[in-house]
C-alpha positions as CSV (number, residue, x, y, z in Angstrom):
1,M,38.4,34.7,-17.1
2,S,42.0,35.2,-17.6
3,G,42.9,32.1,-16.7
4,G,40.1,30.9,-19.2
5,R,41.9,32.6,-21.8
6,V,45.0,31.3,-21.1
7,S,44.1,27.7,-21.4
8,A,41.9,28.5,-24.5
9,L,45.1,30.5,-26.3
10,G,46.9,27.4,-25.2
11,T,44.7,25.2,-26.7
12,L,44.5,27.0,-29.8
13,A,47.9,27.7,-30.2
14,A,48.7,23.8,-29.5
15,G,46.1,23.2,-31.9
16,V,47.9,25.5,-34.8
17,T,51.0,23.8,-34.1
18,G,50.1,20.5,-34.0
19,G,48.2,21.3,-37.1
20,I,51.1,22.9,-38.9
21,W,53.7,19.8,-37.8
22,K,50.9,17.7,-39.1
23,V,50.9,20.1,-42.8
24,I,55.0,19.7,-42.7
25,A,54.7,15.9,-41.9
26,V,52.6,15.8,-45.3
27,V,54.6,18.0,-47.6
28,L,57.9,16.4,-46.8
29,L,55.9,13.0,-47.4
30,A,54.8,14.4,-50.7
31,A,58.5,15.8,-51.4
32,L,59.7,12.0,-50.1
33,L,57.2,10.2,-53.1
34,V,58.2,13.1,-55.9
35,V,62.3,12.5,-54.9
36,S,61.4,8.2,-54.9
37,A,59.7,8.4,-58.4
38,W,62.1,10.6,-60.0
39,A,65.0,8.1,-58.4
40,G,62.7,5.2,-59.6
41,G,62.6,7.1,-63.6
42,S,66.2,7.8,-63.3
43,W,66.7,4.3,-62.1
44,F,64.4,2.6,-64.7
45,L,65.8,4.7,-67.7
46,A,69.5,3.9,-66.4
47,A,68.5,0.1,-66.8
48,R,66.7,0.5,-69.9
49,D,70.1,2.5,-71.2
50,R,72.1,-0.9,-69.8
51,D,70.2,-3.1,-71.8
52,A,70.2,-0.7,-75.1
53,A,74.1,-1.0,-74.4
54,R,74.0,-4.5,-74.0
55,A,72.8,-5.6,-77.1
56,E,74.6,-3.3,-78.7
57,L,77.8,-4.9,-77.6
58,S,76.9,-8.0,-78.3
59,A,75.6,-7.0,-81.8
60,E,79.3,-5.7,-82.3
61,R,81.1,-8.5,-81.1
62,S,79.0,-11.0,-83.3
63,A,80.4,-8.6,-86.4
64,N,83.4,-8.5,-85.2
65,A,83.5,-12.4,-85.1
66,E,82.2,-12.3,-88.5
67,L,84.6,-10.0,-89.6
68,R,87.3,-12.0,-88.1
69,A,86.3,-15.1,-89.8
70,G,86.2,-13.6,-92.9
71,I,89.5,-12.0,-92.6
72,Q,91.2,-15.5,-91.6
73,L,88.9,-17.0,-94.6
74,Q,90.6,-14.4,-96.7
75,N,94.5,-14.8,-95.4
76,G,93.7,-18.4,-95.9
77,A,92.8,-17.8,-99.3
78,I,95.7,-15.6,-99.7
79,E,98.0,-18.1,-98.8
80,A,96.4,-21.0,-100.9
81,A,97.2,-18.5,-103.9
82,G,100.5,-18.1,-103.0
83,T,101.1,-21.7,-102.8
84,A,99.5,-22.1,-106.3
85,K,101.8,-19.5,-107.6
86,L,105.3,-21.1,-106.6
87,L,103.9,-24.4,-108.1
88,A,102.8,-23.0,-111.0
89,E,106.4,-21.2,-111.4
90,A,108.2,-24.6,-110.2
91,R,106.1,-26.0,-113.2
92,G,107.0,-23.6,-115.9
93,Q,110.8,-23.7,-115.0
94,A,110.5,-27.2,-115.7
95,A,108.5,-26.7,-118.8
96,Q,111.2,-24.5,-120.5
97,Q,114.2,-26.8,-118.9
98,Q,112.1,-29.7,-120.6
99,A,111.1,-27.1,-124.0
100,A,115.1,-26.6,-123.9
101,A,116.2,-30.2,-124.1
102,T,113.9,-30.9,-126.8
103,G,114.7,-27.8,-128.7
104,R,118.4,-29.1,-128.4
105,R,117.3,-32.6,-129.4
106,F,115.7,-31.1,-132.4
107,D,118.7,-28.8,-133.1
108,A,120.6,-31.8,-132.9
109,A,118.4,-33.8,-135.3
110,L,118.4,-31.0,-138.1
111,A,122.2,-31.0,-137.6
112,K,122.1,-34.5,-138.6
113,V,119.5,-34.0,-141.7
114,A,121.2,-30.7,-143.1
115,G,122.5,-32.2,-146.1
116,A,119.4,-34.6,-146.7
117,R,117.7,-33.7,-150.0
118,A,114.1,-35.7,-151.1
119,T,112.1,-35.0,-154.2
120,T,109.6,-38.0,-153.0
121,C,107.8,-39.2,-149.9
122,D,109.9,-42.3,-150.0
123,E,113.2,-40.7,-150.1
124,A,111.8,-38.1,-147.5
125,M,110.6,-41.1,-144.9
126,P,114.2,-42.0,-143.6
127,T,115.1,-38.4,-143.0
128,V,111.7,-37.9,-141.2
129,D,112.4,-41.6,-139.0
130,L,116.0,-40.3,-138.2
131,I,114.1,-36.6,-137.0
132,L,111.5,-38.4,-135.0
133,E,113.5,-41.0,-133.2
134,S,116.0,-37.9,-132.2
135,V,113.2,-36.0,-130.9
136,R,111.6,-38.9,-128.8
């Protein structure tokens, strides 16, 4: 009988040991599933954050391009205003020179008729004509 007991204990021990490995395998499989699910979820979250960052980068690049275009437009307007200012200053200088020349001609015409005296329009007309011809 003692041989039967050893055999029965061996079978029982083999059954328990075989069952422990099955339990350990199931626990390891469950742990692997949990870790895989966590890694997959993390991967999904990282991909979502990457896509959001790409969208933000695209929006920033678009805004940057709009700002650069606005700055270039503004710089063009400033250059045009500077050119217009230079042209206006040149026209102003020419107008001042023309006004000075006209003033000298008018002063010369007035000097020619400085002593003229007239009491009627007929007497004043030759003096007025002289002034107008001198200023022309």
